[in-house]
N, C-alpha and C positions, 0 to 999 in steps of 0.2 A: 510508164511509171509502174512500179511494183510496190504494193503494200503488203507487208507480212504480218499476219496475226497468229501468234503462237499461243494457243489456249491451253493452260496447264491443268488438266483434269484426268481422271481415270487412273490407270495403272501407274503412270509416272507423274501423278498429280503434284504440282509444285505450289505449295502455299507457305506462308510464313508461320513457323511453328509458334505455339503458345509460349509465352514467357512465364517463368516461375520465379518469383522473389528476386527479380532483377537479373536473373541469369539468362543469357542469350544463347539459344541453341543454333547450330548451323542450319541455315535455311537457304532456299532458292525460290525464285518466282515461277519458273517454268521448267519443264522437263527437257532433257536432251532430245532433239528432234529425231524421229525415226528415219532410218535411211531412205525409206520411200518418200517421206515428206520432203526431205532435203533434196532428193532428186527432182521432185516436182518443182520445188522452189528454184533450183538452179536452171531447170529447163525453161521456166518462165522468164527468169532474169536474163538469160542469154539469148532469148528470141529477139529477132530483129523486126518482127511484124508488129504493126501498131496494135493489133488485137492482143497479141501476147504481151506487149509492153504495158498495156493498161490492165492486164488481168490481175485479179486479186487471189492470192494463194492463202487459204485459211487452213490451219492445222487444228480443226475442231475435234477434240477427243470426246469421250463419253462424259456425261454429267456437266456439260458446259452450262454456265449460268446464263440468265437472260441478258440480251445485249442492250436492254434499256438502261440508260444512264442519265441522271439528272444532276448537273453540276451544282445546282442550288439545293440539293437534298440536305435537309437539316441534320440528319444523322451523319452524313459525310462531312459536313462543315464542323459538327461537334467533334468528330474524330480528328479533323485537322487542328482544331483549337487545342486539343489536349497535348499536342506536341508544341510546346511554347518555343522551341528552337526555331520553328518555322519563321517567326517574326523577329528573331534576334539577328544581330549583325553577322557577317561572314565568319566562319570558324574553320580552323585548319583541318579538322577531321573531314569536313565536307569538301574543302578545297582540294585535298589529296585525291578524292574520288573524281572530281572533274578533270584534274590534271591527268589522271590515269586514263580516263575516257578519251580525252583529246589525244594522248599519246597512242592509245590503242588504235584509233581510227586515223591517226596522222591528220587530224582536223584542226583548223584554226580556232574553232569555237566549241565549247562544251558548257552545259548548264545543268544545275539542279534547281528546278522551279517548283513552286507550290501553287495550286489553283484554288482560289477562294470563290466567293459568290460571283463576283464580276471582275476580278482582277487576278493577275499572275504576279507572284512575288519571286524574286530571284534570291536564292539562298547562297549559291556559289556559282562562279563562272570563270571560264578561261576565254577571255575576249578582250579586244582593245577597248571596247566600251561595254559597261555592265549596268544596264538600267535596273534600278531596284524593283520596279514594277511596271507592267504594261497592261493595256486593255486586251480583252479577248479578241478584238479585231486584228491584232498583230500577232496573237499567240498561236504557235504550232502545238504547244503542249496541251492546251485545252482540248484539242482534237485527240491527242495521244491518250489522255485519261479517260476519254469516252470509249477507247478501244479496250479489249479484254486482254491484250498482250502487246508485244512490241509493234511499233509503227515505223515503217521504212518508206521514205519517199526518195526515189532515185533522182528526179529532177522536178523541183517544185514549180518550175515554169510551165510544165505540162499538166499540172494538177489544177483543176478549175477552182478548188477551194483557196489556193494560194497564189495563183498566177498574177493577180493584181495587188498582192500584199506588198506594201512599201519595202518590207524587209527583203522581198524577192526581187522586185523591180530595180532595186538599187537606190531608191529614194532615201531609204534608211539603211545604208550599207553596213555590213558586219565587219568589214576590214577597211584599213586606211586607203587601200587602192580603189575603194568605191564599189566593190562588188557585193551583190546580194546573195541570198541563200539559194542553193540549188539542191544539195543533198541534205536530208534530215533522217536521223535514226534516234528513236526514243523508246524508253521502257517505262511504264507507269510505276510509281512508288505505291505499293499496295500494303496496307496495314495488316496486322495480324487478324483483325476482324473483317477483312475483305474490302475496305474502303480505299479507293484510288484517290490520293490526295495531291499528287504531283507527278513529276517525271524527271528522269535523268536523260539528257539528250546530247547529241553532237550534231554540228552543222558544218557544211563545207560549201565553198563557192563554185565547186566543180561537180557536175553530175557523176555519180558512181553507182556501180552495182553493189547490192548488199552482200556481206560476207556472213553466212550463218554462224560460224564460229565466233566471230567478233560480236554478233548480236547476242549470243549466249553470254559472252563475257560482260557485255554491257548490262545484261539482266542481273548477273551476279553483283555488279557494282550497285545496281538499284537495290538488291537485297541487303547489301552492306549498309547503304544509306538508311534503309528502314530500320535495320538493326541498331544503328547509331541513334536514331530517333527514339526507338523503344528503350534503349539503355538510358538515354537522358530523361525520358518520361518516367522510367522506373526510379531513377535517382531522385528526380524531383518529387515523386510520390513519397519516397521514404524521407526525403528532406522536409517535405511539408509536415509529415508526422512528427519528426524530431523538432521542428520549429513550433509545433502547436502544443506539445506536451507541457505540463506545468513544471516539470523538472528541468534543470539545466543539464546539458549533455555535451560531452566531448569524446573524441576517440584519438588514441595514439597508436603508432605502429610499434614494431619490436624494438626500434631504436629510440623509443620514447618521444617521437616527433608527432606533433599535433597534425591530424589529418582531417578533423572536422570539429567545429565549435558552433553550437546553436546560439540563437539570440539571447536566451535566458542566461547561458553561460557567460556571454559577453558582459551582461549586466552585473552578474554576481562576482565575476572575476575582475571586473573593472578594466578589461582589456579588449581592444578591437580584434575580431576574429581574423581579419587579414594580417594583423600583426602576429597572431599566434600560430596560424597554420603554416607548417613548414619549420617551426621552431621547436627545439627540444624543451620538454615540459620543465625539466629541472634547471635549465638555463633561464627560462621565462619566469620561474618561481623558485629561485634558489632557497628561499626561506622554508620551503616544504621538505627539503632533503632530511633535515634533522627531526622531522615530526612524523606522526603516525601515517601520513599520506604515502611517504616513500616506502616504508616497510610493508604496508598493506597492498599497494600497487605491485610491489615486487613479488609478494606472495601470489597474487593473481597470475602474474606472468610465469613465475617459476613453477608453481604447483598446479597451474591450469584449473583453478577453481575460483568461484566467485566469493566476494567478501562484502560485508556491510559494516559500517562503523560510523561513529560521530567523533568529530575532532575540531579543535579550535585552530584557526589560522591567524596568528598575530599580525602579519603584514596587512591583512584586510580587516582585522578586528572583528572576525566573523566566525560563527560556528556553522559547520556543514554536516549534513547527514548524507553519507555516500554509499552507493551501491556500485561495485565494480565487477565487470564480467570479462572473462577471456574470450577471444575469438582468434581465428587462424593467424591474422596478421598483427595482432596486438591486443589491446583491451579497450573496452568501452566503459564510460563512467557516467552514471546518472547521479546528480546530487541536488540537494535543496538547501537553502539558507534557513537554518533553524535558530538564528541568533535571538530573535524575539522570544521564542519558546524557552531557550536556555536562560535568557535574562529573567523571564517570568519565573522559571523554576528556581533560579538563584534567589530572586526576591522572596519567593515563597519559603525557601529553605531558611533564609535569613530571618524572615518573620516568625517561622516556626521555632528557630533557635532562640530568638528574642522572647517569644512567648514561654518557651521552656525555661529559659533563664529567669524570667519574671516569676513563673510559677514556683521554681525552685527557691527563689528568694522569698516568695510569699510563704512557702512551706517552712523554710528555716525560721522566718519571723514568727509564724504561728506556733511552731514547735518550741521556740524560745519562750514565747509568752506563756504557753501552756506549762512548760517546765517551771518557769518562775512562779506560776500560780500555785504549784503544788505545795511549796513551803508555807505560805500564809494560810492556805486552805487546811493544811495539816494542823497548824497552830490553832485555827478557829475550831476545828473538829475536836482536838484534844481539850481545849479550854471549855468548850460547850459540854463535853462529857463530864469534866470536873464540876461545872456549874450545875448540871442535872443532878449529880449526886448530892449537892447541898441544897438545891432549890426544892420547893414543894408546891403543891396546888397548881394553879394556872401557869406558874412560871415553868414547871416541868414540861408542859405541853409546848410552850414557846421554844424551850431549849431543844426539844425533839424536832421541831420544825427547822431550827437552825442546823441541826445535825443532818437532817434529810437533804436540805438545800446544799449543804457543804459536800455531802457525798455525791450529789448529782453533779456539782461543779468539778469535783475530783475525777469523776467518771468521764466528763466531757473533756477535761484537760488531757487525761490519759488517751482518749480516742483521738484527739487532735494530734498528739505526739506520734501515735501509731500511724495515723493516716499520712502525716508529713514524712515519716520515715519510709513508708511503703511507696509513696509517689515520688520520692526524690532519688531514684536510681541507687537505692541501698544495695549492699552485697546480697547475692542470692541466699534465700532462706536455707538453713541447714536442716535437712530432713533425714529421717531414719525410719526403718521398719518398726512398727509397734502394733500391739493388739488394740484395735479400735474399741473393743468392749470395755477395756479399763478406762479409756478416755471418757466414754459416754457415762459409765458408772459414776465416775468422779463428778462430772458435770451435773448429773441428775441429783446426786446426793446433796450437792451444795445448794440446790434450788428447791428441794422438797419443802422446807419450812415456808418459803415464800409462796408456794402453791397452796399449802394448807391455809395460810393466812388469807389468801384470796378465794378460798373454797373452790379451788379448781383441782380436778383429779389429774395427777401426773403419773404416767407409767412408761416403762421402757420394755422393748421386746428385741432382744439380741440373740443371735444363734448360740447354741451350746458349745460349738467348736470355735477355736481361735479365728479371728477375722483380722488379718494383718494388712496394713496399708503403709505406704511411705509418706510420712507426714511429719510436721513439727508438732509434737503432742500438745504442748502448752497453747499454741495458736489454734489448733483444732478445738481444744476445750473451750477457748474463749468464743469461737464461732458458735459452738453448740449452746454455750451458756447464753449468748446473745439471742439466738433464735428461740430458745425455750422461754427465756424471760419475756421476750416480745409476745410470744404466743399467750403466755399467762396474763400479761398486762392488758391484752385486747380481748380476753375471754370474759364471759359472764360467770357468775357463781353457778356451780354444778356442771360447767363445761368440762371437756376433757382435752388434755394435751398429751400426745404420744410421741415417743422417740423410738425409731426402728433403725436397724442396721442389717445389711445383707449384701452379698455379692451383686454387682449391678446387672449381671446377666439374668438374674431371677426377676420374675414379674414384680412390680412394685405393689405395696399395700394400697388399698383403695384410698383415693384422695378426692377432694371436692370435685364433683362433676365427672368423676371417673367413668361411671357407667355410661353416661351419654356420650362422652368423648370416645370411649372405646368402641361404641356402636357406630358413631357417625364419622369419626376421624381415625381411620385405620393406622395412620402413622404416629398418633399421639402416644400410644403405649410403647412403641419402639423407641421413641425419643428418650424414654426413661429407662430403657434396657440397653446396656452397653457392655462391652467386653473390656477386661483388664482394669476395672475400677471397683471401688467399694462405694456403695450408696448409703448415705445416712439421711433419714427422713424425719423431719419435725413437723407434725400436723396438729391441727386443732379443728374443732367444730364450732368456732366462734362466728362473728359477723361477716368475715371475709373482707377482702380488700377491694375498694372501688376500682373499676376498670381504668379510670383516668389516672390513677396512681401507679398502676402496675408497670407501665413503660419506664418510668423514672424512679422506680422503687429503690434502686441501689445508688442513686445520686445523693450527695450530701444534703442533709437537712430536710429530707422528704420523710414525712410521717403522717399518720392518720390523725383524725380529730381527737381520739382518745389517748394518743401517745403522750408520754410524759418524759421521754428520754431526750437526748441531744439531737437526734436525727442523724447521727453519724454511725450508729451501730452496724446497720446493714452494709454501709459503704466500706467500713473497716473489714467486716466479715468477708465480703466479696474479694477485696484486695488480698486478704490473708489466704483464702482458698486458691486464688489464681497464682499466688506466690509459691504455692505447693503443687503447681501444675494441675490444679483441679478446676471445678466448675460448680456453680450454684444456680438452680432453677427454681422458679416459684410457679405454683398453680393455685388459683383462688376462684371461688364463686361466692358472690354476695349472698348472705343468708345461709351458706352451707359450711364455710370454713376455708382454711388456707393450709397449704403444704409446701415446705421448703425441702428441696432435694440437693444434698451436698455430695458431689462426686470427687473422690480423691484416688490417686493411683494405687492399685493393689500391689502388695509385695509378692514377689515371685518366691514361692516356697520350693526349696531344692527337693528333688525326688530322692527318696531313701533307697 
């Protein structure tokens, strides 16, 4: 009996190459034997002496690993487990290899077996009988995997390990004629990380001398078997990833045929993957041809670029968010069902539209009521003026109160109409370039008598040169009038209200708390210095505005304890300024005063 061990190390080291992303590289398990080694092998195998016949020829090259092998090693068993194909039914890919092995050796029996902890499983066989598993007491391959290379037994009847094996003695014959095993040749199946998990082998009922060339070819078949396992393990690895992702996924080839569909895609497409794979996508879903899906997928394929989009698919009454990517053989598609989000967005939009419609209806109602009030209020005001001219004594005071209340109601009605108009998608405000100084001058002149009556000092400070801005002059005057009137009404006697105007890039005039903010908040000064705008400042040294009112100061009907207006003035002022593409900012410190900063677009002065 001759046992051949070809250990693959050193210069011609034969190992299974590392895999990279499922790609399988050409590999072999052991090197081509050197001529000297083959000569030794042939000499031993042809010898007729018992000593020579029982000799062991080892081709141990450099860097040979330890010969220790533990079939129950947990790491080896874990390596075996990761190849799930080991435990699956026979497959044609492995059956081809056993048929080749049998033809190569002209042998009646060939196996691919895997060695577990205490059992041998048959993955593929060429045999009249193919037991799915056997115990180690009957297994040749369990001895093979303990070797570091091929194992060849010329005549098992002369090998003490197998002489009384029922498979050898004929008690469990391998052929219908009742003959047992004599010849065995096997090569371990060695994984890329070096674990021997099984073998590919051939058996014959006649003793025979080993052929080194055929042994090398059997080793190549072993390498192919491991390649197949690695390919399937890599496929399962990526399949596991695709099955575990939260997105649905499918792939189609260049002919638009489904090649893969994951479980989530089955659920959202409401089709079984076995039904889809191998089917043309447009035949499976003809309703998608006239939708965005067809054009977008065609873009991916024709322009070799990825796309992402959201589209509604009526046959499934569903919205999908899709990411499609090109690859060499077709395109891959990741998608998710966003129907609930779309329904929520639609409901939100409908609610928003309903609210806007209700607000517009309310605004029209308020504007109508305010407009209708103007006529009777005008009559009351006119009649009270006539009555005051005829009345005397205490009656005159009552008439003045009536007139004051009427004027306040007229102001409120006007503000309500203005606010309704501004908030009801009215046409854009017509603006033009004008000199801001004239607008401020007119506003201040109209309020001077009111300031004198309240014993408040009112002055303005405007630059001597023209200061042009793009505004609606009358609306800007109303804003300044409102801000100055408010400042006076909240001031004490002997207080001061000032109106400034300057290009916004210049430093602002001192305002309440300015010194402290400029020292401790470096960005505060910059917030009031801008480019391309004109800044109008209305400030006072009155009581200031409580902090709790500042945040909602421009909301309707918000006013301080001393306010006597409608509470709509600042709201209208802000709406008017924003309609002119401007902005209004307030700074206030209790006990120090308040400043309003109005920013409007500066007019571009042509260069001469």
